The first five atom37 places (N, CA, C, CB, O) and aatype in JSON, in Angstrom:
{
  "aatype": [12, 0, 15, 16, 0, 16, 10, 15, 15, 11, 18, 5, 9, 15, 19, 14, 11, 9, 9, 1, 3, 6, 10, 8, 17, 6, 0, 7, 5, 6, 13, 19, 13, 9, 14, 11, 7, 11, 7, 19, 10, 10, 12, 14, 10, 14, 6, 10, 6, 5, 10, 0, 7, 12, 19, 15, 7, 0, 1, 0, 6, 3, 18, 1, 3, 1, 6, 3, 1, 13],
  "atom_mask": [
    [1, 1, 1, 1, 1],
    [1, 1, 1, 1, 1],
    [1, 1, 1, 1, 1],
    [1, 1, 1, 1, 1],
    [1, 1, 1, 1, 1],
    [1, 1, 1, 1, 1],
    [1, 1, 1, 1, 1],
    [1, 1, 1, 1, 1],
    [1, 1, 1, 1, 1],
    [1, 1, 1, 1, 1],
    [1, 1, 1, 1, 1],
    [1, 1, 1, 1, 1],
    [1, 1, 1, 1, 1],
    [1, 1, 1, 1, 1],
    [1, 1, 1, 1, 1],
    [1, 1, 1, 1, 1],
    [1, 1, 1, 1, 1],
    [1, 1, 1, 1, 1],
    [1, 1, 1, 1, 1],
    [1, 1, 1, 1, 1],
    [1, 1, 1, 1, 1],
    [1, 1, 1, 1, 1],
    [1, 1, 1, 1, 1],
    [1, 1, 1, 1, 1],
    [1, 1, 1, 1, 1],
    [1, 1, 1, 1, 1],
    [1, 1, 1, 1, 1],
    [1, 1, 1, 0, 1],
    [1, 1, 1, 1, 1],
    [1, 1, 1, 1, 1],
    [1, 1, 1, 1, 1],
    [1, 1, 1, 1, 1],
    [1, 1, 1, 1, 1],
    [1, 1, 1, 1, 1],
    [1, 1, 1, 1, 1],
    [1, 1, 1, 1, 1],
    [1, 1, 1, 0, 1],
    [1, 1, 1, 1, 1],
    [1, 1, 1, 0, 1],
    [1, 1, 1, 1, 1],
    [1, 1, 1, 1, 1],
    [1, 1, 1, 1, 1],
    [1, 1, 1, 1, 1],
    [1, 1, 1, 1, 1],
    [1, 1, 1, 1, 1],
    [1, 1, 1, 1, 1],
    [1, 1, 1, 1, 1],
    [1, 1, 1, 1, 1],
    [1, 1, 1, 1, 1],
    [1, 1, 1, 1, 1],
    [1, 1, 1, 1, 1],
    [1, 1, 1, 1, 1],
    [1, 1, 1, 0, 1],
    [1, 1, 1, 1, 1],
    [1, 1, 1, 1, 1],
    [1, 1, 1, 1, 1],
    [1, 1, 1, 0, 1],
    [1, 1, 1, 1, 1],
    [1, 1, 1, 1, 1],
    [1, 1, 1, 1, 1],
    [1, 1, 1, 1, 1],
    [1, 1, 1, 1, 1],
    [1, 1, 1, 1, 1],
    [1, 1, 1, 1, 1],
    [1, 1, 1, 1, 1],
    [1, 1, 1, 1, 1],
    [1, 1, 1, 1, 1],
    [1, 1, 1, 1, 1],
    [1, 1, 1, 1, 1],
    [1, 1, 1, 1, 1]
  ],
  "atom_positions": [
    [[31.14, 101.14, 99.22], [32.14, 101.14, 98.04], [31.81, 99.94, 96.72], [33.71, 100.79, 98.77], [32.45, 99.86, 95.68]],
    [[30.79, 99.19, 97.08], [30.46, 98.4, 96.37], [30.33, 98.67, 94.52], [29.39, 98.11, 97.09], [29.44, 99.44, 94.17]],
    [[31.22, 98.02, 93.39], [31.13, 98.33, 91.97], [31.37, 97.22, 91.42], [31.96, 99.33, 91.44], [32.0, 96.28, 91.9]],
    [[30.84, 97.32, 90.35], [31.34, 95.91, 89.46], [32.22, 95.8, 88.16], [30.15, 95.27, 88.96], [32.46, 96.97, 87.88]],
    [[32.63, 95.28, 87.54], [33.08, 95.29, 86.27], [33.27, 93.86, 85.94], [34.28, 96.12, 86.11], [33.27, 93.05, 86.86]],
    [[33.4, 93.53, 84.89], [33.19, 92.76, 83.12], [34.11, 91.33, 82.96], [33.97, 94.06, 81.62], [34.62, 91.28, 81.84]],
    [[34.36, 90.38, 83.65], [35.38, 89.56, 82.55], [35.57, 90.16, 81.26], [34.85, 88.15, 82.17], [34.53, 90.6, 80.78]],
    [[36.95, 90.36, 80.3], [36.02, 90.26, 78.95], [36.78, 89.16, 78.44], [35.92, 91.66, 77.83], [37.16, 88.3, 79.24]],
    [[37.08, 89.04, 77.12], [37.15, 87.83, 76.37], [38.84, 87.52, 76.43], [36.44, 88.04, 74.74], [39.38, 86.55, 75.89]],
    [[39.36, 88.33, 77.02], [40.73, 87.91, 77.31], [41.2, 87.39, 78.91], [41.56, 89.13, 76.91], [42.37, 87.25, 79.26]],
    [[40.26, 87.21, 79.57], [39.9, 87.17, 81.01], [40.29, 88.43, 81.72], [40.56, 85.99, 81.71], [40.75, 88.27, 82.85]],
    [[40.19, 89.69, 81.24], [40.84, 90.47, 82.16], [39.51, 91.33, 82.5], [42.23, 91.29, 81.55], [38.45, 91.63, 81.95]],
    [[40.51, 91.66, 84.37], [38.74, 92.85, 84.65], [39.68, 94.44, 84.45], [37.63, 92.73, 87.22], [40.86, 94.76, 84.29]],
    [[38.71, 94.95, 84.54], [39.37, 96.56, 84.96], [38.55, 96.88, 87.15], [38.22, 98.34, 83.14], [37.52, 96.81, 87.82]],
    [[39.5, 97.08, 87.19], [39.54, 97.92, 88.56], [38.85, 98.96, 88.72], [40.7, 98.4, 88.89], [39.57, 99.96, 88.68]],
    [[37.39, 99.27, 88.93], [36.86, 100.46, 88.81], [37.99, 101.73, 89.6], [35.31, 100.27, 89.5], [38.66, 101.42, 90.59]],
    [[38.03, 102.74, 89.17], [38.88, 103.88, 89.35], [38.36, 104.44, 90.87], [38.69, 105.03, 88.01], [38.98, 105.33, 91.46]],
    [[37.46, 103.97, 91.28], [36.61, 104.66, 92.31], [37.39, 103.15, 93.35], [34.38, 104.88, 91.9], [36.3, 102.9, 93.86]],
    [[37.87, 102.6, 93.67], [38.0, 101.48, 93.91], [39.64, 101.87, 93.84], [37.2, 100.4, 92.98], [40.16, 102.07, 94.94]],
    [[40.33, 101.97, 92.9], [41.34, 102.49, 92.43], [42.14, 103.31, 93.49], [40.94, 103.2, 91.34], [43.14, 103.0, 94.13]],
    [[41.29, 104.59, 93.49], [41.09, 105.03, 94.12], [41.54, 105.21, 96.16], [40.28, 104.78, 93.51], [42.01, 106.2, 96.72]],
    [[41.37, 104.57, 96.45], [40.07, 104.6, 97.82], [41.7, 103.67, 98.16], [37.71, 103.56, 97.75], [42.28, 104.3, 99.04]],
    [[42.43, 102.59, 97.78], [43.02, 101.83, 97.86], [44.35, 102.24, 97.52], [42.5, 101.0, 97.37], [45.05, 101.23, 97.56]],
    [[45.15, 103.41, 97.14], [45.75, 103.71, 96.01], [46.36, 102.38, 95.5], [46.73, 104.82, 96.23], [47.14, 101.75, 96.2]],
    [[46.08, 102.06, 94.57], [46.42, 100.99, 93.38], [47.19, 101.69, 92.31], [45.04, 100.32, 92.67], [46.49, 102.67, 92.08]],
    [[48.15, 101.74, 91.59], [49.48, 101.71, 90.98], [49.2, 101.35, 89.63], [50.5, 100.74, 91.67], [49.37, 100.15, 89.86]],
    [[48.84, 101.36, 88.14], [49.12, 100.74, 87.05], [50.7, 100.12, 87.67], [49.05, 101.83, 85.63], [51.6, 100.75, 88.24]],
    [[50.62, 98.87, 87.37], [52.21, 97.8, 86.89], [52.74, 97.02, 88.63], [0.0, 0.0, 0.0], [53.78, 96.44, 88.94]],
    [[51.5, 97.37, 89.44], [51.42, 97.3, 91.05], [51.05, 95.79, 91.0], [50.17, 98.43, 91.94], [49.86, 95.66, 90.7]],
    [[51.84, 94.33, 91.26], [51.04, 92.68, 91.35], [50.7, 92.71, 92.66], [52.04, 91.12, 91.04], [50.95, 93.36, 93.67]],
    [[49.75, 91.41, 92.13], [48.99, 91.44, 93.04], [49.24, 89.59, 93.0], [47.45, 92.34, 92.76], [50.03, 88.88, 92.39]],
    [[47.96, 89.29, 94.12], [47.84, 87.72, 94.54], [46.28, 87.54, 94.61], [48.64, 87.3, 96.15], [45.4, 88.16, 95.21]],
    [[46.28, 86.73, 93.99], [44.54, 86.07, 94.01], [44.31, 84.75, 95.16], [44.09, 85.24, 92.16], [45.18, 83.89, 95.0]],
    [[43.7, 84.55, 95.84], [43.47, 83.29, 96.89], [42.38, 83.12, 97.54], [44.29, 83.26, 97.91], [41.97, 83.6, 98.6]],
    [[41.82, 82.14, 96.58], [40.97, 81.55, 96.35], [39.5, 82.12, 97.86], [41.72, 79.97, 96.18], [39.85, 82.57, 98.95]],
    [[38.55, 81.99, 97.59], [37.68, 82.05, 99.0], [36.66, 81.74, 98.78], [37.49, 83.2, 99.71], [35.8, 82.49, 98.32]],
    [[36.48, 80.33, 99.12], [34.81, 79.73, 99.28], [34.61, 80.09, 97.37], [0.0, 0.0, 0.0], [35.53, 80.16, 96.55]],
    [[33.23, 80.24, 97.12], [32.85, 80.93, 95.69], [33.85, 82.19, 95.07], [31.3, 81.62, 95.89], [34.18, 82.02, 93.9]],
    [[34.32, 83.36, 95.72], [34.8, 83.96, 95.65], [36.84, 84.35, 95.26], [0.0, 0.0, 0.0], [37.79, 83.63, 94.94]],
    [[36.74, 85.13, 95.4], [38.4, 85.85, 95.46], [39.01, 86.8, 96.39], [38.65, 86.61, 94.34], [38.46, 87.86, 96.67]],
    [[40.1, 86.47, 96.86], [40.6, 87.19, 97.42], [41.38, 88.18, 97.16], [40.89, 86.74, 97.92], [42.39, 87.88, 97.8]],
    [[41.68, 89.61, 96.41], [42.75, 89.91, 95.85], [43.19, 90.94, 96.79], [42.63, 90.26, 94.46], [42.49, 91.69, 97.46]],
    [[44.97, 90.8, 96.71], [45.42, 91.79, 97.52], [46.42, 91.97, 96.7], [45.69, 91.55, 98.96], [46.65, 91.22, 95.75]],
    [[47.39, 93.39, 97.12], [48.26, 93.92, 96.56], [49.96, 93.24, 97.36], [47.8, 95.53, 96.68], [50.37, 93.38, 98.51]],
    [[50.51, 92.62, 96.33], [51.77, 91.77, 97.65], [52.48, 93.28, 97.41], [53.15, 89.75, 97.08], [52.48, 94.18, 96.58]],
    [[53.22, 92.87, 98.97], [53.66, 93.54, 99.68], [55.79, 94.12, 99.2], [53.18, 92.6, 101.01], [56.74, 93.35, 99.12]],
    [[55.79, 95.56, 99.01], [57.54, 95.65, 98.65], [58.15, 95.12, 100.11], [58.22, 97.62, 98.24], [57.76, 95.33, 101.26]],
    [[59.56, 94.16, 99.48], [60.03, 93.85, 99.99], [60.19, 95.2, 101.26], [60.84, 93.24, 99.19], [59.73, 94.66, 102.26]],
    [[60.57, 96.54, 101.64], [61.19, 97.3, 102.77], [59.86, 97.34, 103.18], [62.1, 98.74, 102.59], [59.69, 98.53, 103.47]],
    [[58.86, 96.77, 103.38], [57.62, 97.19, 103.95], [57.25, 96.18, 104.92], [56.53, 97.4, 102.94], [56.51, 96.28, 105.9]],
    [[58.28, 94.61, 104.23], [58.6, 93.5, 105.03], [59.36, 93.67, 106.42], [59.37, 92.67, 104.2], [59.12, 93.33, 107.58]],
    [[60.23, 94.23, 105.9], [61.37, 94.93, 107.01], [61.02, 95.05, 108.45], [61.69, 96.46, 106.63], [60.27, 95.94, 108.86]],
    [[61.68, 93.97, 109.41], [61.33, 94.45, 110.75], [60.38, 93.5, 111.2], [0.0, 0.0, 0.0], [60.52, 93.19, 112.39]],
    [[58.94, 92.66, 110.26], [57.83, 92.3, 110.35], [58.02, 91.1, 111.67], [57.3, 91.88, 108.87], [57.16, 91.14, 112.55]],
    [[59.16, 90.02, 111.8], [59.33, 89.28, 112.44], [60.61, 89.63, 114.05], [59.55, 88.36, 111.35], [60.93, 88.98, 115.04]],
    [[60.79, 90.35, 113.76], [61.7, 90.91, 114.19], [61.25, 90.39, 116.3], [61.64, 92.75, 113.42], [60.07, 90.51, 116.63]],
    [[61.92, 90.05, 117.03], [61.32, 89.13, 118.72], [60.96, 87.8, 118.22], [0.0, 0.0, 0.0], [60.57, 87.03, 119.1]],
    [[61.0, 87.33, 117.01], [59.81, 85.98, 117.31], [61.12, 85.04, 117.58], [58.47, 85.31, 115.66], [62.21, 85.3, 117.08]],
    [[60.88, 83.98, 118.4], [61.62, 83.38, 119.02], [61.18, 81.92, 117.81], [61.32, 83.47, 120.81], [60.07, 81.52, 117.46]],
    [[62.64, 81.41, 117.43], [62.21, 79.51, 116.61], [61.7, 78.46, 117.34], [63.54, 78.57, 116.05], [61.07, 77.53, 116.84]],
    [[62.01, 78.62, 118.73], [61.91, 77.55, 119.44], [60.64, 77.84, 120.23], [63.16, 77.27, 120.24], [60.4, 79.04, 120.27]],
    [[59.66, 76.98, 120.95], [58.46, 76.69, 121.37], [57.16, 77.47, 120.65], [58.55, 76.92, 122.75], [56.29, 78.05, 121.3]],
    [[57.18, 77.38, 118.99], [56.36, 77.56, 118.35], [55.57, 76.68, 118.07], [56.68, 77.97, 117.64], [55.88, 75.49, 118.05]],
    [[54.09, 77.29, 117.73], [52.94, 75.64, 117.68], [52.87, 75.57, 115.89], [50.62, 75.95, 118.64], [53.0, 76.55, 115.15]],
    [[52.7, 74.51, 115.57], [53.21, 73.63, 114.71], [51.3, 73.83, 114.03], [54.09, 71.88, 115.52], [50.54, 74.71, 114.42]],
    [[51.02, 72.98, 113.21], [50.2, 72.52, 112.4], [49.72, 71.27, 113.21], [50.8, 72.31, 111.04], [48.54, 71.26, 113.55]],
    [[50.69, 70.0, 113.61], [50.64, 68.98, 114.25], [50.29, 69.13, 115.98], [51.89, 68.4, 113.9], [49.97, 68.24, 116.77]],
    [[50.46, 70.43, 116.17], [49.82, 70.18, 117.05], [47.89, 71.07, 117.22], [50.97, 70.48, 118.08], [47.3, 71.8, 118.01]],
    [[47.68, 70.5, 116.18], [45.86, 71.75, 116.08], [45.15, 70.64, 116.23], [45.17, 72.86, 114.26], [45.66, 69.56, 115.92]],
    [[43.47, 70.72, 116.86], [42.82, 69.53, 116.24], [42.04, 69.57, 115.95], [42.67, 68.66, 116.61], [41.52, 68.58, 115.44]]
  ]
}
């Protein structure tokens, strides 16, 4: 699935068609850029409906926070 793209003078990149088709990305879809070392992870933002029920059964007590990590 390796493809390349060039950053334009307007700082835009076109996602190659083979990638768009394989991942079912559509025009107008929103994405988030997550910095990873010297690169970036590009992820589509989920629709609100896709998040429904994601944390069902989660308990607010006895959770692990950053303060208890080493």
